[in-house]
C-alpha positions as CSV (number, residue, x, y, z in Angstrom):
1,Q,59.8,68.2,100.8
2,V,63.5,68.9,100.1
3,Q,66.4,66.5,99.6
4,L,69.9,67.5,100.8
5,V,73.3,66.2,99.6
6,E,76.5,67.2,101.3
7,S,79.9,67.2,99.5
8,G,83.4,68.5,99.8
9,G,84.6,66.7,102.9
10,G,88.0,65.1,103.0
11,L,91.4,64.9,104.8
12,V,93.2,68.2,105.7
13,Q,96.1,69.1,108.0
14,A,95.6,71.1,111.1
15,G,95.5,74.8,110.3
16,G,94.1,74.1,106.8
17,S,90.8,75.0,105.3
18,L,87.9,73.1,103.7
19,R,84.6,74.1,102.3
20,V,81.6,71.7,102.4
21,S,78.5,72.2,100.4
22,C,74.9,71.3,100.9
23,A,72.9,71.1,97.6
24,A,69.1,71.0,97.7
25,S,66.6,69.6,95.3
26,G,62.8,69.2,95.4
27,R,62.1,72.6,96.9
28,T,63.8,75.9,96.9
29,L,66.2,76.3,99.8
30,S,65.0,79.8,100.5
31,S,61.9,78.3,102.0
32,Y,64.1,76.9,104.9
33,V,66.4,77.7,107.7
34,V,69.5,75.6,107.1
35,G,71.7,74.4,109.9
36,W,75.1,72.6,110.0
37,F,75.7,69.9,112.6
38,R,78.6,67.4,113.2
39,Q,79.0,64.1,114.9
40,A,82.3,62.6,116.0
41,P,82.6,58.8,116.6
42,G,80.9,57.8,119.9
43,K,79.5,61.3,120.5
44,E,76.2,63.1,120.0
45,R,75.4,65.2,117.0
46,T,76.1,68.8,117.9
47,F,75.3,72.2,116.4
48,V,77.9,74.0,114.3
49,G,76.2,76.9,112.5
50,I,73.0,78.1,111.1
51,S,71.9,80.5,108.3
52,N,68.5,82.1,108.1
53,R,66.4,81.9,104.9
54,Y,68.1,84.8,103.2
55,G,71.7,84.5,104.5
56,G,71.4,87.8,106.4
57,S,71.9,86.3,109.8
58,A,74.1,83.4,111.2
59,T,74.8,81.9,114.6
60,Y,77.7,79.7,115.5
61,A,78.8,77.3,118.2
62,D,81.4,78.8,120.5
63,S,83.9,76.1,119.4
64,V,83.9,77.3,115.8
65,K,83.1,81.0,116.1
66,G,85.6,83.1,114.2
67,R,86.8,80.0,112.2
68,F,83.7,78.8,110.4
69,T,81.3,80.7,108.1
70,V,77.9,79.6,106.8
71,S,76.8,81.2,103.6
72,R,74.1,80.4,101.0
73,D,73.4,80.9,97.4
74,N,69.7,80.6,97.0
75,A,70.0,81.0,93.2
76,E,72.1,77.8,93.2
77,N,70.0,76.2,95.9
78,T,73.2,75.5,97.9
79,V,74.4,76.3,101.4
80,Y,78.1,76.3,102.3
81,L,80.2,75.8,105.4
82,Q,83.7,77.4,105.1
83,M,86.0,76.0,107.7
84,N,89.3,77.7,108.4
85,S,92.1,77.1,110.9
86,L,90.9,73.5,111.3
87,K,91.8,71.6,114.4
88,P,92.0,67.8,115.0
89,E,88.9,68.1,117.3
90,D,86.9,69.3,114.3
91,T,87.1,65.8,112.9
92,A,83.5,64.5,112.4
93,V,80.8,63.7,109.9
94,Y,79.2,67.0,109.0
95,Y,75.5,67.2,108.2
96,C,73.3,69.9,106.8
97,A,69.6,70.1,107.8
98,A,66.6,72.1,106.7
99,G,63.7,73.3,108.8
100,G,61.2,76.0,109.6
101,R,62.6,77.3,112.8
102,Y,65.9,79.2,113.5
103,S,67.2,76.8,116.1
104,T,70.4,75.1,117.3
105,M,68.6,71.9,118.2
106,T,68.6,68.9,116.0
107,Y,64.9,68.2,116.7
108,A,63.9,71.4,115.0
109,Y,65.0,70.1,111.6
110,D,62.8,68.0,109.4
111,F,65.2,67.2,106.5
112,W,68.8,65.9,106.7
113,G,71.6,65.1,104.3
114,Q,73.6,61.9,104.4
115,G,76.7,63.6,105.8
116,T,80.3,64.2,104.7
117,Q,83.4,63.1,106.5
118,V,85.9,65.7,107.5
119,T,89.2,64.5,109.0
120,V,91.8,66.9,110.4
121,S,95.3,65.4,111.0
122,S,97.7,66.8,113.5
């Protein structure tokens, strides 16, 4: 199995940028589809973006399309979420997850990181 650790969260002003990372250990990340999800206080965990195994294809939630980009460096066993033009409503804990299916649904993923907090101030 694979272990995932997110990093790079923090506090940023609206309009700013942040990049969060998801580092994997235990197995090579190219064996998995990797998705990014987020969860705001009192709300359900929702889909943000997804990268296929080789980084050649990505899908995004409508709320982040054009602002967020998922990329991966399989040599470094790491997946990134670049977030630009951040808005206060992007404030949430961001999670990466690994699984075998290209899916926007949380139940499709077998392995999850612990999450990293992203806070966007207005």
